[in-house]
N, C-alpha and C positions, 0 to 999 in steps of 0.2 A: 660441695657443700656451701649452701648462706651459712653465716655464721650467725647463731640461735643467741640476742640479747635479751635477758629478761629481768620485767620488773614487777614487783607483786605489790599490788594495790589494795590499801584495807581503808573503807571507809569505815569511821570510826565516831560514835555518838555516844560521852557518858560510858564508855568501856574501862573505866578504871579495874573490875573486879577479872579482867580477862586479859588485857594489853598485854602485860608482861608476861604472863606465860605464851600468846600467841608469837611477840617479838622472841621471844628464847629461843621458840620452835625454829624460826625461820633466819634468825640471822646466822647462823654454822653454815648456812647454805651463802651467805658473800664471801669470795667474789666467783665462786667456782662455778656455780649451779643460777642462782639470782646473781645479777648488776644492780640494781635498786631497790628499794623497801620504801615504799610511799603511803603515807598514812592521813590522808583527809580526813582533818576533825573541826567540828563543830562543839566538840566538847566542853561543861563548865564544872565538871567534877575534878580534876585531876590528872585527868588521862593523856593531855597534853604534856605534864612536867615528866608522866613516865615515858612518855617516847621519847623526850630530851636526853634523856638517860643512857640512850643506845644513838651512837655517832655512825652507826649501818645506815641512821631510818630517814628518810627526810620529812620532816612535818606538813601539811602544808595546811594552816589555819583557813578558816572558812565559816562565813554564815551558813545557819541550817537551811537548807533550799531543796533538800529532799535526794534520794537516793540518784535520781537523774542527773542531777547536779553535781554531785560526786564520781558518776560514772565518767563524767564529760572531765571533769576534770584529771581525773584520772588517764583515760586517753590523750588527755592534751600534755601532761607532763610524759607520758612514756614516748608518744612522737619526739617531743623536745629533747629528751634524752637518748635518742637513738634505739629504741629499744622495739624489738619487733614481734615479742612476745608479751602479753598483761596476764598475769594471776590474777586473779579477782577474788578474794574469801570477804566474810562479814566478819568486824572485830568479836565478834560475841562466838565465833568457833573458833576450834584447833584443828589442824590438819595432822593425820600421821604421819610418822618422821620421814617415811619415803613418795607420800602424795604427790608433792609439789614433782619430784622428778620424773614421777608417771604422766603425770598431766603433758609435761613437756617434754616427752618423748611420743607422742603422737603430732607434735608442729615441729618437729627440727628435721626441716630441709623443704625444699620447694614441689617436693617429688609427689606427695600426697594433697587428696582435695580437703582434708580436713581443715576446716578452720577455728571449729571453737568444741573446745572437750569437757565434760565436767567430771567431776568425780563421784563417789558415794557416802551420801550424809548419812552418819550413823548417830540415834540419839543415846545418850549416855545417862536418862532418867532410873533412877534405880528405886522408885516407889511402887508398891503394889498397889496399883488404882487405876481407874478408870482414866486420867489424863496422862498417863505413862502407856498403857496398853493403846490408846490413841493416838500417840506420839509415834511408837514403833508401828502400829497400822499401816499410817500413812505414808512413813518412809520406806515402808516394806513395798508397799504399791508402787512409791516411784523406782524404787530398784527393781522391778519386776517388768514394769511398763518400758524402762529404757535399754534393759535387757531385751522382750520381748517382741518390740512393738517398734520404736524409734527413740533416741537417746534424749532425754528432757534436763534439758541444760538447768543447773542450779546455781542461783547467788550466793549460797555457802561457801562454794568455793568450785572455781571454772579457768580455763584457759582459753585464750585467746588472738588470735592473730591481728597483730595491729596495723590500723590501715584501712583496714575493710570497714565497719562502722566507727564513723567519724564523730557522731551527735549523737546524744538520745533527748530527745524532745522533750521540755520540763514538767509535762504535764502526766509520765507515763509511770504507771503503779509498777506493774509488775517487769522489770527491767529483762531479766532475763531472758523473760518472753519473746519481750521484742526486739533482742541483742540476736537471739536462735533464730527469731522470722527473719529478720534482716540477712544475717548470713545465707540463708536456707535461700532466699529471694536472688541474693547475688549469685548462686552457684556453685557454693560451697556445704561443705557435708557438716554434719555434728557428729562425735563419738561421746562415749561412754567407757568411762574406765573403775571395773567394780572393785579394782585393785587399791584402787588412789580413795582413802578414807577422810572424811572430814569429822570430826564430834561435833554436837549441837547438843544445846539444852531446848526441849519442847515447852512448852506452853505448863506451868502445873497450878492454874487458876482456871477456873471455868471464863471466870470474864476476859482475860488475856486469849485463852483460844478463840471463844467466838471474834472476840476483833482481830484477832490474825486471820480466821478463816473469813469473815466480813473483805477485808484489806484484800486476798489473792484473789476472790471472787470477783470482786469487782475488777479486777488486773484483768481475769481472764476474759471477761465482757468486753474488755476493752479490746484488748488483743484480738477477739473475734470480729468485732468491729472495722480496726485498721486494719488488720492481716487477714480475713478474710478467711482463717482456720481457729478453731478451738487447743487451746493445750492440750498434747497427747494424755497427759492426765485426766481429765474431763470427756474423753470422748466414749462414747457407750461400753467399747470393747476391752475398756478399763475396770469393768464391773467384773469382767470373768475372771479375775484375778483377787478378787474379795476371800475366797477362802482361803486360799494358799497363801495372801500376805498375813493372813491373822495368828499373832505370838503363838496363839494355844488352840484349842476346840474345848473346850471345857462347858458349860452350860451358863455359867460368869459371861464367858467371851460372848455368847451368841448376843445376850442380854445388854452387853455392852457394844456389841454390832451395830443393834436397833437402835440403841441411844443414838451412836455415832451416828449412822446415818439418818437420824431426824434431826441431830446440830448442823449437818453438811446441807440437807433440804432447809434448812430458816435460815445458814446464812447465803446460801445462792440466790434463794429467792429474795432476801431482804438486798443484795446486792445488784440483782436487777432492778429495784427499784432506786437503790442508791446511783446506777446508771443512769439511768433515766431521768432523774432530776438533778443530774450534775455532780455528783457527791464524790471529787476526786484528790484524795486526803493525799497529793505526793508527800507531804511529812507527817505522817501518822502517830498518832502516839504511841509509843515503843512497850510491849508486853516483855515488863518489866520482870518476870517470872524467866526469861528466856536469858538472862543476861547474867546466871550467876554459875558458868560453865567450870570454875575452878572449883568449886566445890562438888563438882560431881566426877569430879577424874582422879 
């Protein structure tokens, strides 16, 4: 069996509120499960200082050039350090205690054709309002699609074999969709582990939500153009899962569902216009309300 050497790669942009909790979760895995912790940071708010308090973590400070650039640095550093598995997770997320070992298990050895595996993102918003309901609906759909149809790789937390995808084009918006597509084009399989949980904060303002959905749909249109396939979560068969994905079935929830469909339609159509006029924000304006995970845990 091939020895598995694991690097955890974290892109961080002004993640001061969450980076300490994240590193506290990962550091105990060194050196038995994880051999390298790599933080690619373009932060200006003290995030780098916190990372510097952890001798187990390597800080790679760079200018802000988008997630694709951060991915490429992490892939390069993983290869340079002789790691053959890269765990990728956002700096504003928090994996469950056993999530990373669960993902590594799928890539342990060379007898499987699984090249990339994704965790299950779980929102932790506590507010009883439309935005929290909407966030739960979206991630429930991701879960059901990944279980019933095919895995949908999520950049919130995923693991991949190093050396298959060597570089991501700089203008790619949805890097996780692109990487999954390349793995599949090269004959590798994607897997989903619903027992590997990663916690996140969904948008808490309508403005942040619309910005986020617009960017995601821009990326979906781009991937369809480049790879000739829609991401599985926006294929028509996914609509069959809407009722099951709803957090509850009260009258209020059905009103929320109508509002969510209107928001989705607006973001989708606006993104189609955006892709036509060449609006490719590889450095997007951050949804600030998703950066407060520590206060929700």
